C-alpha positions in Angstrom: -0.1 0.0 0.0 1.5 3.7 -0.7 0.1 6.4 0.4 -2.3 7.1 -2.6 -4.0 4.2 -1.3 -4.6 5.7 1.9 -5.9 8.7 0.3 -8.3 6.8 -1.9 -9.7 4.6 0.6 -10.4 7.2 3.0 -11.5 10.0 1.0 -8.3 12.3 2.4 -7.6 15.4 1.0 -4.2 16.3 -0.2 -2.9 19.4 1.4 0.3 19.6 0.0 3.3 17.1 -1.0 1.8 15.4 -3.5 5.0 14.4 -4.9 5.6 11.8 -2.2 1.9 9.9 -3.0 4.0 6.9 -4.3 5.6 6.5 -0.8 5.2 3.0 0.4 3.3 2.8 3.6 5.1 0.4 5.9 2.1 0.9 9.5 0.6 3.8 10.9 1.4 6.0 14.6 -0.9 8.6 16.3 0.0 11.3 18.4 -0.2 14.7 18.9 3.2 14.8 21.3 6.2 15.6 19.1 8.3 13.7 21.6 6.2 10.6 21.6 6.1 10.5 17.6 10.2 10.9 18.0 11.0 7.9 19.8 7.7 5.8 18.9 7.2 6.3 15.1 9.6 4.3 12.2 10.3 5.2 8.7 7.2 4.3 6.4 4.4 5.0 8.5 1.5 6.9 8.5 1.3 10.1 11.2 -1.5 10.5 12.4 -2.2 14.2 14.4 -4.1 17.1 15.3 -1.0 19.2 14.6 -0.5 21.4 12.2 2.6 24.0 12.5 6.2 23.6 10.6 7.6 20.9 13.8 5.3 18.4 12.3 7.5 18.8 8.5 10.7 18.4 10.5 9.6 15.7 12.8 7.9 13.6 9.7 11.4 14.4 7.7 13.7 13.5 10.3 11.9 10.3 10.9 11.4 9.3 6.6 7.5 9.1 7.7 5.5 8.6 4.5 2.7 10.9 5.1 1.0 13.0 7.9 -2.9 13.0 8.0 -4.4 15.6 10.0 -7.6 14.9 11.3 -10.4 17.0 12.3 -10.1 19.6 9.2 -7.5 21.3 11.1 -4.8 23.3 8.5 -1.7 24.2 8.5 -0.6 27.6 7.7 1.4 28.4 4.1 4.7 27.9 6.3 4.3 24.3 6.7 2.7 23.7 3.5 5.6 25.2 1.9 8.0 23.5 4.0 6.5 20.2 3.0 6.3 21.1 -0.4 10.0 21.3 -0.2 10.7 18.6 1.7 8.5 16.5 -0.3 5.9 15.0 2.7 2.9 14.5 1.6 0.4 16.2 4.4 -3.3 14.9 4.1 -6.0 16.2 5.5 -9.5 14.7 6.8 -12.7 15.9 8.7 -13.3 12.5 11.2 -11.5 12.9 14.4 -8.2 10.8 15.0 -9.4 7.6 16.6 -12.1 7.1 13.0 -8.7 8.0 11.1 -6.7 5.2 12.7 -9.8 2.5 12.6 -10.2 3.4 9.0 -6.2 2.6 8.4 -6.7 0.0 10.4 -9.3 -1.3 8.0 -7.4 -0.8 5.6 -4.8 -3.4 7.0 -1.9 -0.3 8.6 -0.8 -2.1 11.2 0.4 0.0 14.9 3.2 -2.5 15.8 6.2 0.3 15.9 9.7 -1.9 15.1 11.0 0.4 18.1 9.3 -1.4 20.5 9.6 -4.8 19.0 10.7 -7.2 21.6 
């Protein structure tokens, strides 16, 4: 599954980073705390959050995340959109709650297991 498949299956809006829609999705992570994302998310994962500021792009880029889904129609500002486009990070929007977005991802077979926490 790639990011374009996620967009299609969940009816998401692509806000920016359309060049990255072919990125492979390896799993998912949901959190609004950047420190938790940095500690728990892994490359290739979809990140679901309510955060929409430039640091979201920095974390997604640092970790090599597949994309960021911002729930509840929260919109990033122009600086965040510009930074995401520069880095090729797809930022997607959903009107749904974080819970509903995550449930949709799980329904599509996206796992929440993090390789960082594997035992």
